[in-house]
C-alpha positions, 0 to 999 in steps of 0.5 A: 715389182721394184727394178734392180738397180742397174750395173755399170762399169766405173774405170776407178780415177775417173769417178768423183765417187772414188777416190784411188789410194797412191801407192807410193813408189821406192826407188832403189839404186841398183848395184848391177856392175855390168850394163848389157845383158847378153842373150842367146835365144832364137826367138828375138833378132838381138843378142845384147839389151840394156834395162835401165830399171828393175821393176815397172810403175805400170804395173801392166798385169801381162808383163813378162819381166814380173819374175825378174822381181822374185830373183831379188826376193821380192813378189812378182804382184805389188813389189813389181810396181812400187819398188823399183831399182834404177841405174844411175850414171849407166853411160859409165859402165856401158863405156868400160865394157864397150871400149874392152878389146873383146867387145863387137859393136852390134845393135843394143836394144834399151827397155826390152825387160820394162819400160824404158821411162818409168813416172818416177822420172818426171820428178827425180833428178836421178836420170843423168846422162854423164 
């Protein structure tokens, strides 16, 4: 009687037999006119946040931010991981908004919708402080 072959789990990228296909990430300038997002939820301890990105190259399956891509007419699957929207010069709208007479200073949470830092930052020159 022949032995059945053992089945083993192989993590893609760690085994030289398999080559992972590189998926290119498209970076698009976000057209938001404001940077501070206000929230009214009893479940969280802050009422405002700044998110420098829409989408996440990290692509965690459990990410609660995935449906936000549907608002842009994109899929919450592959598009969420490969089509990132970034907010260059985020400091400019922040200065404008925070200098308004009606603005009240409070804690601002950053990167709550997607990761605060994304892998393309390693090679991109778009993340510059103003």
